[in-house]
C-alpha angles and dihedrals in degrees: 000000000000092000091052092049091050093045091053094045093045092047090051090053095046094047093050097244107195094240092052092048089052093048093051090046087056091049087057101211096107138267091273086074090059089057092048092048092046091049092049090051095049094043092046091050092050092048089055086072097048110103111245093008104074092104090062095050091046092048092050091049094045091054089048090053091051085058092047093050090048092049092051093048099045110019118025105015122214126113117318090195098105090050091046091052091049089047090054092048094048094044089052090050090050091048093049090051099041091118086073087070092053092055089057095062 
């Protein structure tokens, strides 16, 4: 479910969906940041499916959602609830796959 949500959101950013262009205009950093964010979302979603690597994709996406929540609260307004839900999902995925980090040491 989380991977699908991030694939759709990342695809919308990378294909310059009108709503995404408007949101990133409102953020004010530049449209390059939309491409970076979209790429992070798509790559993170794909990594969720890679055996032994899900913790890395989930961690990347969780950090991205911390940024999204912060942006909603302090920059663009609007409800941060979707980002909070995705943050909770990705944090839970990372927690459930934390043993993947221990095998790296």
